[in-house]
C-alpha positions as CSV (number, residue, x, y, z in Angstrom):
1,Q,34.3,8.0,-33.4
2,D,35.1,5.4,-35.6
3,K,32.3,5.8,-37.7
4,I,33.0,9.4,-38.0
5,K,36.5,9.1,-38.8
6,N,37.1,5.8,-41.1
7,E,33.7,5.9,-42.7
8,N,32.7,9.6,-43.0
9,A,29.3,9.3,-41.3
10,N,28.0,12.4,-39.8
11,A,27.4,12.6,-36.2
12,A,23.5,11.7,-36.5
13,T,24.0,8.8,-38.7
14,A,27.0,7.1,-36.8
15,L,24.9,7.9,-33.6
16,T,22.0,5.7,-34.9
17,D,24.3,3.1,-36.4
18,V,25.7,2.2,-33.5
19,T,22.6,2.6,-31.2
20,T,21.0,0.0,-33.4
21,Q,24.0,-2.3,-32.5
22,F,23.7,-2.2,-29.3
23,V,19.7,-2.3,-29.2
24,T,20.2,-5.5,-31.1
25,I,22.8,-7.0,-28.5
26,F,20.6,-6.4,-25.6
27,E,17.2,-7.5,-27.4
28,S,19.1,-11.0,-28.1
29,M,19.7,-11.5,-24.6
30,D,17.7,-14.0,-22.6
31,N,17.4,-12.6,-19.0
32,E,14.5,-10.1,-19.1
33,Y,16.3,-7.4,-17.1
34,M,19.1,-7.2,-19.5
35,K,16.7,-7.2,-22.4
36,E,14.6,-3.9,-21.2
37,R,17.8,-2.2,-20.7
38,A,17.5,-1.7,-24.9
39,A,15.2,0.7,-23.9
40,D,17.3,2.8,-21.7
41,I,20.0,3.1,-24.9
42,R,17.3,4.1,-27.4
43,D,16.1,6.5,-24.8
44,V,19.8,8.3,-24.2
45,S,20.2,8.0,-28.0
46,K,17.5,10.2,-28.9
47,R,17.8,12.5,-26.8
48,V,21.5,13.1,-27.6
49,L,20.1,13.3,-31.4
50,S,17.5,15.8,-30.6
51,H,20.6,18.1,-29.7
52,I,22.5,17.0,-32.6
53,L,19.4,18.1,-34.9
54,G,18.1,20.8,-32.9
55,I,14.8,19.4,-32.4
56,E,12.8,20.0,-29.2
57,L,11.3,16.7,-27.8
58,P,8.0,16.7,-25.7
59,N,7.9,17.4,-22.4
60,P,6.1,15.3,-20.1
61,S,6.5,18.0,-17.1
62,M,4.4,20.5,-19.1
63,I,1.2,18.1,-18.9
64,D,-1.2,20.0,-16.1
65,E,-4.7,18.5,-16.3
66,S,-5.7,15.1,-15.2
67,V,-4.6,12.4,-17.7
68,V,-3.9,8.8,-18.3
69,I,-1.2,8.5,-21.1
70,V,-1.4,5.7,-23.6
71,G,1.4,5.1,-25.8
72,N,3.9,2.6,-27.8
73,D,6.4,2.9,-25.0
74,L,7.3,5.5,-22.4
75,T,11.3,6.1,-22.2
76,P,12.9,6.0,-18.8
77,S,13.4,10.3,-19.1
78,D,9.8,10.7,-20.1
79,T,8.6,8.7,-17.1
80,A,11.0,10.7,-14.9
81,Q,9.4,13.9,-15.7
82,L,6.0,12.4,-15.2
83,N,4.0,14.9,-12.8
84,K,1.7,12.4,-10.6
85,E,-0.4,15.5,-9.5
86,F,-1.9,15.3,-12.9
87,V,-0.7,11.6,-14.7
88,Q,-3.0,9.3,-12.9
89,G,-1.4,6.3,-15.0
90,F,-0.3,5.3,-18.2
91,A,-0.6,2.2,-20.5
92,T,1.9,1.2,-23.4
93,N,2.3,-1.4,-25.9
94,I,5.9,-2.5,-25.5
95,G,7.7,-3.1,-22.0
96,G,8.0,-5.2,-19.0
97,R,8.4,-5.5,-15.3
98,T,11.9,-5.1,-15.0
99,S,11.7,-2.3,-17.3
100,H,13.0,1.2,-16.4
101,S,9.7,2.8,-16.8
102,A,7.9,0.0,-15.0
103,I,10.4,0.4,-12.1
104,M,10.3,4.0,-12.0
105,S,6.7,4.2,-12.1
106,R,6.3,2.1,-8.9
107,S,8.7,4.3,-7.3
108,L,6.6,7.5,-7.9
109,E,3.4,5.5,-7.4
110,I,1.9,5.8,-10.7
111,P,-0.1,3.0,-12.0
112,A,1.3,1.2,-14.8
113,I,0.4,-1.2,-17.4
114,V,3.3,-2.2,-19.6
115,G,3.6,-4.7,-22.3
116,T,-0.5,-4.6,-23.7
117,K,0.6,-5.0,-26.9
118,S,-2.3,-3.4,-28.5
119,I,-3.7,-0.5,-26.2
120,T,-2.7,2.3,-28.8
121,Q,-5.5,0.4,-31.3
122,E,-8.1,0.2,-28.2
123,V,-8.4,3.9,-26.9
124,K,-8.5,7.0,-28.7
125,Q,-7.9,10.4,-27.3
126,G,-10.9,11.8,-24.7
127,D,-11.7,8.0,-23.9
128,M,-12.1,7.7,-20.0
129,I,-9.6,4.7,-18.9
130,I,-9.1,3.0,-15.7
131,V,-5.6,1.6,-15.0
132,D,-5.3,-1.2,-12.3
133,G,-1.7,-1.8,-11.5
134,L,-2.3,-4.1,-9.1
135,N,-4.1,-6.8,-11.2
136,G,-2.6,-5.5,-14.3
137,D,-5.9,-4.5,-16.0
138,V,-7.1,-1.4,-18.1
139,I,-10.5,-1.1,-18.9
140,V,-11.4,1.3,-21.4
141,N,-14.7,3.4,-21.2
142,P,-16.0,1.7,-17.9
143,T,-19.5,1.4,-16.8
144,E,-21.0,3.6,-13.8
145,D,-21.1,0.4,-11.7
146,E,-17.2,-0.3,-12.9
147,L,-16.6,3.2,-11.7
148,I,-18.2,3.0,-8.2
149,A,-16.2,-0.3,-7.7
150,Y,-12.8,1.3,-8.5
151,Q,-13.2,4.1,-6.7
152,D,-14.0,2.1,-3.4
153,K,-10.9,0.0,-4.4
154,R,-8.8,3.2,-4.8
155,E,-9.9,4.4,-1.3
156,R,-9.4,1.0,0.2
157,Y,-5.8,0.7,-1.1
158,F,-5.0,4.1,-0.1
159,A,-6.4,3.5,3.9
160,D,-4.3,0.3,3.7
161,K,-1.1,2.1,2.7
162,K,-1.4,4.6,5.5
163,E,-2.1,1.7,7.8
164,L,1.3,0.1,6.7
165,Q,3.1,3.4,7.1
166,K,2.3,3.2,10.6
167,L,4.6,0.0,10.8
168,R,7.7,1.9,9.4
169,D,9.4,2.2,12.8
170,A,8.0,-1.0,14.3
171,D,9.5,-4.2,15.3
172,T,9.0,-7.5,13.3
173,V,7.7,-9.8,15.4
174,T,5.6,-12.8,15.5
175,V,2.4,-13.1,18.0
176,D,4.7,-15.5,20.2
177,G,7.5,-13.0,20.2
178,V,10.2,-14.1,18.1
179,H,11.8,-11.3,16.0
180,A,13.1,-11.6,12.4
181,E,14.9,-9.0,10.3
182,L,13.4,-7.7,7.1
183,A,16.1,-6.2,4.8
184,A,16.2,-4.6,1.3
185,N,18.2,-6.0,-2.1
186,I,19.6,-2.8,-4.0
187,G,21.2,-2.2,-6.9
188,T,22.8,1.1,-6.3
189,P,23.0,4.3,-4.1
190,N,19.9,5.8,-5.4
191,D,17.5,2.9,-4.4
192,L,18.4,4.1,-0.5
193,P,15.7,6.9,-0.3
194,G,13.0,3.9,-0.5
195,V,14.9,1.3,1.9
196,I,14.8,4.4,4.8
197,E,10.9,5.3,3.5
198,N,9.9,1.8,3.9
199,G,11.7,0.7,7.2
200,A,14.4,-1.8,6.2
201,Q,16.2,-3.4,8.9
202,G,19.4,-3.3,7.0
203,I,20.4,-4.3,3.4
204,G,20.4,-8.0,2.9
205,L,21.8,-7.5,-0.8
206,Y,24.0,-4.8,-2.5
207,R,24.5,-6.0,-6.1
208,T,27.7,-4.6,-7.0
209,E,27.8,-5.2,-10.3
210,F,25.8,-2.0,-11.6
211,L,28.6,0.0,-10.4
212,Y,30.7,-2.0,-13.5
213,M,27.7,-1.8,-16.1
214,G,27.1,1.0,-18.5
215,R,30.5,2.4,-19.0
216,D,33.3,1.5,-21.4
217,Q,36.0,0.9,-18.7
218,M,36.4,-0.5,-14.8
219,P,35.3,1.1,-12.1
220,T,38.3,2.7,-9.7
221,E,38.9,1.5,-6.7
222,E,38.2,5.1,-5.1
223,E,34.7,5.2,-7.4
224,Q,33.9,1.9,-5.4
225,F,35.0,3.3,-2.4
226,E,32.8,6.2,-2.3
227,A,29.9,4.2,-3.3
228,Y,30.1,1.7,-0.6
229,K,30.6,4.5,2.0
230,E,27.5,6.0,0.8
231,V,25.3,3.1,1.5
232,L,27.0,1.9,4.7
233,E,26.5,6.0,6.3
234,A,23.1,6.2,5.3
235,M,22.2,3.0,6.8
236,N,23.5,4.3,10.1
237,G,25.2,1.2,11.6
238,K,22.4,-1.2,10.6
239,R,23.9,-4.2,8.9
240,V,24.8,-3.9,4.7
241,V,25.3,-7.4,3.0
242,V,27.7,-6.7,-0.2
243,R,27.8,-9.3,-2.8
244,T,31.2,-9.1,-5.0
245,L,31.0,-9.0,-8.2
246,D,28.5,-11.1,-10.0
247,I,29.3,-10.6,-13.8
248,G,28.9,-13.5,-16.5
249,G,26.1,-16.0,-17.3
250,D,23.4,-13.4,-18.9
251,K,25.6,-10.0,-17.4
252,E,28.6,-9.0,-19.6
253,L,30.5,-6.1,-19.9
254,S,31.6,-4.5,-22.8
255,Y,35.2,-4.0,-21.5
256,L,35.6,-7.7,-20.4
257,N,36.6,-10.5,-23.4
258,L,34.5,-13.3,-21.8
259,P,34.9,-16.5,-23.5
260,E,32.2,-17.9,-25.4
261,E,30.1,-20.4,-23.6
262,M,27.7,-23.7,-24.5
263,N,26.1,-22.9,-20.8
264,P,27.7,-19.2,-19.5
265,F,25.3,-19.9,-16.5
266,L,27.2,-22.9,-15.4
267,G,30.4,-21.3,-16.8
268,Y,33.3,-18.5,-16.2
269,R,30.8,-16.0,-13.6
270,A,30.9,-14.6,-10.3
271,I,33.5,-15.8,-8.1
272,R,35.5,-18.1,-10.6
273,L,36.2,-14.9,-12.8
274,C,37.0,-12.8,-9.6
275,L,39.2,-15.5,-8.5
276,A,41.0,-16.2,-11.8
277,Q,41.3,-12.5,-12.8
278,Q,42.2,-10.8,-9.1
279,D,43.1,-7.5,-11.2
280,I,39.3,-7.0,-11.0
281,F,38.9,-8.5,-7.3
282,R,41.5,-6.9,-5.3
283,P,40.5,-3.2,-5.9
284,Q,36.6,-4.2,-5.2
285,L,37.8,-6.0,-1.8
286,R,40.0,-3.2,-1.2
287,A,37.1,-0.3,-1.8
288,L,35.2,-2.6,1.0
289,L,37.5,-2.8,3.5
290,R,38.3,1.1,3.1
291,A,34.8,1.4,3.5
292,S,34.1,-1.0,6.4
293,V,34.8,1.8,8.8
294,Y,31.5,3.8,7.9
295,G,28.9,1.2,9.2
296,K,28.2,-2.3,9.8
297,L,29.6,-4.5,6.4
298,N,29.2,-7.8,5.9
299,I,30.9,-9.1,2.4
300,M,29.2,-12.3,0.5
301,F,30.9,-14.1,-2.2
302,P,28.5,-15.3,-5.1
303,M,27.9,-18.6,-6.7
304,V,30.5,-20.3,-4.6
305,A,30.7,-24.4,-5.0
306,T,33.5,-25.3,-3.3
307,I,35.0,-24.7,0.3
308,N,38.4,-24.3,-1.5
309,E,36.9,-21.3,-3.5
310,F,35.8,-19.6,-0.2
311,R,38.9,-20.2,1.8
312,E,40.7,-18.8,-1.4
313,A,38.5,-15.8,-1.5
314,K,38.8,-15.3,2.4
315,A,43.1,-15.3,1.9
316,I,43.0,-12.7,-0.8
317,L,40.9,-10.6,1.3
318,L,42.6,-10.6,4.4
319,E,45.9,-10.3,2.3
320,E,44.6,-6.8,1.1
321,K,43.5,-6.1,4.9
322,E,47.0,-6.8,5.7
323,N,48.1,-4.3,2.8
324,L,45.7,-1.2,3.7
325,K,47.1,-1.5,7.3
326,N,50.5,-1.6,5.9
327,E,49.3,1.7,3.8
328,G,47.7,3.3,7.2
329,H,44.1,2.8,6.6
330,D,42.1,1.9,9.1
331,I,39.7,-1.4,8.7
332,S,37.0,-2.4,10.8
333,D,37.6,-5.6,12.7
334,D,33.9,-6.4,12.8
335,I,33.2,-7.6,9.1
336,E,31.6,-10.7,8.8
337,L,32.2,-12.8,5.7
338,G,29.7,-15.1,4.2
339,I,28.5,-17.0,0.7
340,M,25.5,-17.1,-1.3
341,V,24.0,-20.8,-1.6
342,E,22.9,-20.9,-5.3
343,I,24.1,-24.0,-5.7
344,P,23.0,-27.7,-4.7
345,A,26.0,-28.7,-3.9
346,T,26.7,-25.7,-1.7
347,A,23.4,-26.2,0.0
348,A,24.3,-30.2,0.5
349,L,27.7,-29.4,2.2
350,A,26.2,-26.8,4.5
351,D,27.4,-28.2,7.3
352,V,31.1,-28.1,6.0
353,F,30.5,-24.4,5.0
354,A,29.1,-23.4,8.2
355,K,32.1,-24.3,10.3
356,E,33.8,-21.5,8.2
357,V,31.3,-18.8,7.2
358,D,29.8,-16.3,9.4
359,F,26.5,-16.4,7.4
360,F,24.6,-17.9,4.7
361,S,22.3,-16.2,2.4
362,I,20.0,-18.1,0.0
363,G,19.9,-17.0,-3.7
364,T,16.6,-19.1,-4.3
365,N,16.4,-17.8,-8.1
366,D,19.3,-19.8,-9.2
367,L,18.9,-22.5,-6.7
368,I,15.5,-23.0,-7.7
369,Q,16.7,-23.2,-11.7
370,Y,19.9,-25.3,-10.8
371,T,17.8,-27.9,-8.6
372,L,15.2,-28.6,-10.7
373,A,17.1,-27.7,-14.3
374,A,14.6,-25.5,-15.4
375,D,15.7,-22.3,-17.1
376,R,13.7,-19.7,-15.3
377,M,13.6,-17.8,-18.9
378,S,12.4,-20.4,-20.9
379,E,8.4,-20.4,-21.2
380,R,8.6,-24.0,-22.4
381,V,9.8,-25.0,-19.0
382,S,8.6,-22.5,-17.0
383,Y,6.1,-25.2,-15.3
384,L,9.4,-26.8,-13.6
385,Y,10.3,-23.3,-11.9
386,Q,9.1,-24.2,-8.5
387,P,9.5,-22.1,-5.2
388,Y,7.4,-24.2,-2.9
389,N,8.9,-27.7,-4.3
390,P,9.5,-29.9,-1.1
391,S,13.0,-30.5,-2.5
392,I,13.5,-26.4,-2.3
393,L,12.5,-26.2,1.0
394,R,14.5,-29.3,2.2
395,L,17.4,-27.6,0.9
396,V,16.4,-24.2,2.8
397,K,15.9,-26.6,5.8
398,Q,19.4,-28.0,5.7
399,V,20.9,-24.7,5.0
400,I,19.3,-23.3,8.1
401,E,19.7,-26.1,10.7
402,A,23.4,-26.3,9.5
403,S,24.1,-22.7,10.2
404,H,22.1,-22.4,13.4
405,K,24.1,-25.7,14.8
406,E,27.3,-23.5,14.4
407,G,25.9,-20.4,15.9
408,K,25.6,-18.3,12.5
409,W,22.7,-17.1,10.9
410,T,21.4,-17.7,7.2
411,G,19.2,-15.0,5.1
412,M,17.5,-15.1,2.2
413,C,17.9,-12.6,-0.6
414,G,15.7,-14.3,-3.7
415,E,12.3,-13.6,-4.9
416,M,10.5,-15.9,-2.5
417,A,11.9,-13.9,0.8
418,G,9.3,-11.7,-0.1
419,D,6.4,-13.8,-1.1
420,E,3.2,-13.7,0.9
421,T,3.0,-17.5,0.4
422,A,7.0,-18.5,0.9
423,I,6.9,-16.3,4.1
424,P,5.1,-18.5,6.7
425,L,6.9,-21.5,5.4
426,L,10.7,-19.5,5.8
427,L,9.6,-18.2,9.2
428,G,8.7,-22.0,10.3
429,L,11.9,-22.7,9.2
430,G,13.7,-20.8,11.2
431,L,15.4,-18.3,8.5
432,D,16.4,-15.4,10.7
433,E,16.9,-12.5,7.8
434,F,14.0,-11.8,4.5
435,S,16.0,-10.0,2.1
436,M,13.1,-8.1,-0.6
437,S,12.0,-5.1,-2.8
438,A,12.3,-2.3,-0.5
439,T,8.8,-1.9,-1.4
440,S,7.6,-5.3,0.0
441,I,8.7,-4.8,3.0
442,L,5.7,-3.1,5.1
443,K,3.5,-5.9,4.0
444,A,5.7,-8.4,4.9
445,R,6.3,-7.3,8.6
446,R,2.4,-6.8,8.7
447,Q,2.3,-10.6,7.8
448,I,4.8,-11.8,10.0
449,N,3.5,-9.9,12.6
450,G,0.2,-11.6,12.7
451,L,1.7,-15.3,12.5
452,S,2.5,-17.5,15.4
453,K,6.5,-19.1,15.2
454,N,5.3,-22.1,16.9
455,E,2.3,-22.6,14.4
456,M,4.6,-21.9,11.1
457,T,7.5,-24.1,12.3
458,E,4.2,-27.0,12.5
459,L,3.2,-25.9,9.1
460,A,7.0,-25.9,7.6
461,N,7.2,-29.4,9.2
462,R,4.5,-30.8,7.3
463,A,5.5,-29.0,4.2
464,V,9.0,-30.8,3.6
465,D,7.0,-33.7,3.8
466,C,4.6,-33.1,0.8
467,A,5.5,-34.6,-2.3
468,T,4.6,-31.7,-4.9
469,Q,4.3,-28.1,-5.0
470,E,0.6,-28.1,-5.6
471,E,0.1,-30.0,-2.1
472,V,2.4,-27.2,-0.4
473,I,0.4,-24.4,-1.7
474,E,-2.6,-26.1,-0.3
475,L,-1.7,-26.7,2.9
476,V,-0.5,-23.2,3.3
477,N,-3.4,-21.7,2.3
478,N,-5.5,-24.0,4.5
479,Y,-3.2,-23.3,7.4
480,V,-3.4,-19.4,6.9
481,K,-6.4,-18.7,5.8
């Protein structure tokens, strides 16, 4: 509007200029997930521009023959229109694992390889292509032997998937009778169908920041209440762990004037921001408390470094709970309060925290990078981002033991929780809840159901005594053959 009013630009030019501005901002971000959102902005802009100019865009839903799509990029809206009856797969030059087209392809179960850099130069119309979405391979004009091998691989994949579906409603229990809970990580209520289809036993991480993104003003208390209510009702009494606003670092909001910082990951973010700006924090807590009567709600505070931060956050929540009761709202009396353990200082004082919190959820993504002082987005120090480093395993063990001593439980919601190498170790360390991408749950259930808790405890005890990550990996591989 400013460009049209103040610079006399036409609508198409103004849209193009503003799109370029925001695409540049997102592409310059360090976080891969946020960087990939530039493609979403381009997609929306292209569709709006087509309406302004009266141009009809190609419609992927019109494809009515068996094809593999090859192109420079595939937008989220293009991907959403793909008919998997005819589209056997797609491969693009650009994009990453966290791009919406890649995420949606996994949801649609269409094999996809993104970010090949040069696939359009290697393929021509009419070529036969194999897209191996499991291993990230694209084979152009395969030999007869390759065709036979991949057809066999495809049949085995679908047979295995069918077998996994039998575990959807099964318990997660080891061969020696120890139960574990497999929960899902979600970002919005739109993720719920996958959670239910994959037999999640709860939600271990609801990332509420997505309610605040992609808009020009703060979500209202009512908007948040409706979103939380929808998730709690859909889970039908299963535990839902909601993380309060975790903004800052690489996640910014256009309507929040956050300060420029030398190291935003160690700066004004998450619970620090919420405690300082209670006009943001209190409406979220009120919305959560009002929604609590619609299911089993747990509230989790992120990036807590000191016990005083937890106490202050809890005091604000209790104050709002009293305010809501005075206003005539019903509030559940069965809400558990916990913290994410993602700072080494918090892990070191786990015994102190365990006396006051109801649960821990270990956020390994940040815990690893803070413990090893290695930016997980930096290629140059990526060799130091080591999930199986004995130092990480010792911290995890310390947190779990501290919680159990006080009769509390510990979950994990980082990538490590769904990793097949880490699962035996975490089971042995006594982790109570494994929260992961919904699509990983059935494989994790099958893996745990084939393990012995007693044997994994012995494995974990040996792993924490190792000196290097390499030793740990070798130990696990030899132990769980």
